[in-house]
N, C-alpha and C positions, 0 to 999 in steps of 0.2 A: 546782569540778570538775563536769563534765557526764558522766552515766553512763547507758548504755543497755544493755539486755539483752533478748534473745529466746531463751527456753529451751524446748527440746522435751523435755528430760529432765535430771535433775540427778544422780541417784545410781544406780549398778547395783552391787549387792553381788555380788562374785565369790567363789566358793568354790574353794579350791585343789584341782586335779584330780590331783595327783601320787600321791595315795593311793587312786585308784580302781582296784580290781582287776577282772579280767574276770568277767563274769557266767557262770553255769552254766545251760545250756539243754539239757533232756533230753526226749526223746519216749519215753513208756512205752506200748507197745501193750497193749490190753486184750483183744482177741480178733482172730481172723483175719477178713478181709473175707468177707462173705456175698454170693455172686453173685446179686444181685437188681437189679431195674430202678431207675433213679434216680427219686426221688419226683417226682410230678407237679408242674408249676409252680404249681398253685393251692394246694398244701399250705402250711399256715401253719407247722407245725413238723414236720420229718421224723420218722418213727416211730423209736423207740429200742428196741433189742432187750430182751427181758425178762430175759435173764441174761447175765452177763459172766464171762470167765475171771478168775481171781484176779490182780490187777495185781502187777507187780514192785514190791517195797518200795522206797520212795524214800529216798535218803540224807538224813541230817540236814543242814540248811543250816548253813553255817559262820557263825561269829560275825560280826555286822555286816552280814549279808545279809538281804534281804527276799524272801520266797518267795511266788509266786503260782502257783496250780494251776488248770488249765483242763480241761474235758471238753466234747466236742461230737460230733455224729454227721454223718457224710458217707457217702452210699451205704450206709446201714444198718450202717455200721461205727462203733463207738464209739472215739474217740481220746482219749487222756489225755496231758497235756503240762504241764511246769512250767518256771518260769524263776526263777533267783536273781539279784537285782540288788543291788549294794552300796548300803547305806543312804546313803552319802555321795553317790553318783551321783543317786539319787532326790531327795535334799534339794537338790542343786545346781540341778536343773531347777525344783523347787518355789520356789526363791528368786529365779528370774528374773522380771522384770516381764512379765506376760502381757497388759498393756493398752496398750503403747506404739505398736503399729501393727497393721494388719490383714493383714500379709503372712503368710498361713497357711503358705506354703511354708517359712518360717523354722523351723517346728516339725517339718516332715517331713524336712528335710535338714540338721539341725544337725550340725556337725562332731563334737560331743562325745558323741554316742550312736551313731556309725556302727558301732563295734565290736559293740555289742549288737544293733543292727538287722541287721547282716550275719550274726551268729550265728543269729538267728531265720530269716532268709531261707535260710541254708544248711540249717538243721534241717528246714524244710518241704520243701526240694528233695530232701533225702535221704529224708524220710518218703514223698514221692511215688514215688521210685524203688523203695523197699522194698515199697510197696503195689502197684506196677505201674501207677501213674497216668501218663497222658500229660500234656503241658504244660497243657492246659485243665483237666484234673481236678486237677492240683496246685494251680492257681490257685483253683479252686472249693473245694478242701479248706481252703485258707487263708481264703477268704472265709467259709466256714461257721464256722471258728474265731473270726474277728473278730465275726461276727454273734451269737455265743453270749455275748459280754460283756454285762453288765447295762446297760440304758439309765438314765442319771441325768442330770438337768439341772445346769447350772452353778450356778444359784441354790440348788439343793438341796445340792450338795456343797461349794461355796465361798462362797456368799452373794453372788456376783457375777453380773451379767447375762451377761457373756461372759468365758470363761476357756478359751482353746484349750490343749490339753495336748500336751506332747511325748510321743512313743510310749512311753518308759519310764514316764511318769506313768500313762498309760492302762493299761499292763500291770500295774503294781504296784497301782493302784486297782481293777483288774479291772472297770472300768466307764467310761462316758463318754457324751457326747451325739454328735450326728451329725458335727460337725467333728472330734471327738477320734478316733472310729473311722475316719473317712475319712482323716485324717492318718496313722494307724497303717497302714492298708491300702496307701496310696500309697507310704509310706516303705519298707515291706517289699518290695512289688512292684518298686520302683525298684532295690533291692539285689539282687533276683532277676535283674535285667537285663531285666525286662519293662516296656514303656512304660506310664506311668500319668500322669494329670493329676488335679488337684482340680477339681470342678465346683461353683461357687458359685451357688446358686439363692436366690430370695427366702426368707429366714428358714430356710435349709437348706443342707446341704453333702453332696455325694456324691463318688464316684470315677468317673473315666473310664478304662477299661482298653483298651489298644491291642490290636487284633486284626482286621485287615481281612477275613480269611477264616475266623477261628476261632470267632466268635460270631454270634448273630442278635439282632434286636431293635433298640432305640433306640440310636443313636450320634450323636456330634458330630464333625464334620470339623475337624481342626486341623492345619495344616502338612501337608496331604495324607495324614493318618493318621486312621482311624476310631477314636474312643474311645467304647466302649460303656458306657452308664450302669450303675452298680452302686449299689443302695441298701445302706446299711451298718448301720442300727440295728434291724433286725428280721429274724428268720429267715424263710426261705421265699422271699426275693427272689433271683432269679438274674440273671446277667450279661445285660444288655439289657432287663430288666423296668423300665418306667418307671411310677411311680404316676400315676394319672389326674390328681391335683391339680397335677402339674408338666408336664402336656402343654401345649406351646405357650408356656411361660414363658421369659423371657430367662435365659440361662445364661452366666456368666463362666467362661472356662477359665483355670485357673492352672497353667502348665507347671512341672514340677519342675526348676527351674534355680536354682543358687546365686547369687542376686542380693541381696547384703546390704542391709538397711534401716539407715540411719544416723540417729543422733540428734545434734543440734548445739546446743551452748550457745555463744553469741557475746557477747562483752563489748567495748565500745569506751568509753574514758575519756580525758579530756584529759591531755596530757603536758606540752607546752610551747606557747608561743604568741608571735606577734609582733603588730604593729598590724593586719596584714591577714589573717593566717592562724593557725590552731591545728593543732598536731600531736596526733593522737589515737593512743593505743596500743590495739592489738586483741589479744584473747586468744580463741582458739577451742578448745573442748573437744569432741571428736568420739567418740562411742561406737558401736561396731558391734553392732547387735542381731541380726545373722545373717540367713540362714545363710551360712557360709563367710567367707573372707578378702576384704576389700576391696582393690582395686588401683588405682593411678594416681589417687588422690583428691587434689583440689585445692579450695581455697577462694578464690573470686573475690569481692573486696570492691570495691564501687563507691560513690563519693560523687557525688550529683547535686544540682544547684541550678538552679531554674527549668526543670526537665526536661532539662537538659544535663549531660553527664558532666564533673565538675570534676577528679576524680582516681580512680585505680583501681590495684589491686595484686592479685597472685595469690600465695597461700601454698600451697606444695606440702606434702602430708602423706605420711608413710610408710605402707606397707601396714599394715592393722589387722586382726588376727585377730578371729574371732567372739567377742563379749562383752568385748573389750578396749577401752581408751580411749587416744586419743592427743591431744596438745596442740600447738598452734602459735601463734606470735605475730608481730606485725608492726606497722608504723606507716603512717598515712595522713594526708594534708593536707586540712583543711576550711576553707572561707572563714568569716571571722568576720562576725557581724551580718547574715547572709543565711540565708534558710530552706534547710536542707539535709536530705538523707536518706541514710542508709547502708544498703546492701543487701549481704548476704553470701549467696552461693550455693555450696553444696557439690555438686560433681560428681565423677564417676569412671567408669572404663571398664566396671564391672560392677555398678553400684548398682541397687537396686530402683527408686528414683526420686530426682531431685534434691531437695535440702533447702534451703529458703530462709528467711533471717531478715532482718527489716527493722526499722529503728528507728522509722520514722515521721518526719514532718517536725519539725525543731527548729531553734533558733538557737544556734550556738556562741558562748559568752560571750567 
């Protein structure tokens, strides 16, 4: 038997989501806004009032919920906010493989935390209306909230060089590094209905916030829209402020679109043979890493010998939900006693990129 395998991933542990209950998100005002001027752009940390009104007592979190509490200052008004997340939801995202691909958008637009991200977006929208903020101020208030999270490196918190977090992970951990906070901000702004992109810089990540006439400062033009640079990991950076170290560097713009990244495991092994040919049985295991459901996916398998196509077949795969796995099989003919190569290419209408598996050159026995 001749056996060949090209594996991009083997196992994804999935946790049942049927028992995930809705999170509780509450805004607790600490005092009324003070009519003062917005802090100067050069300020590192906006000033905090010396005294606060007695906050409204918080309800006790329900069993099985993880609570995170936050406080920050915007326009010299102290804001307090908390979120309760089911422990099972947090553990689900912690169990996902965070190393399989560099598609950072998969963390910002996961299907499985839309309910919670939407609640956060709605809460900050209502918060802005109650405070009399306009659209820009509502966005700035949320940015101030995100910048108040503690900065921690992936090496420090996970022992890994690179560990992008889903928004719920960042909120429960109450900390993260540049890409974690950028993912959180982009995800929530997307649910608010305000355009945003991820900005990938050398050894750094930030957010681009749409606003042709709303903001000033540094922006990047993408699809005829200005996306203004937003630093995420320190207080005192406003929309359009670009750190000097990133002036003139190349920036990759990652649009917030659900384009699933797929993981392919492909096996081909001898089934039957004649004097001239061998029939090989193929098994493809495809895992959807997210974000979103993959559509119109097919596996094109080609046998080449001497640089020419000897046989080919197409295996159609059904739609695959985020974090699910589908299998497909088929057969293909290979010439015996000649150098051959099998190539499997996974394509689809909305994939992040095509996935290719190759056996390399071999001789069928």
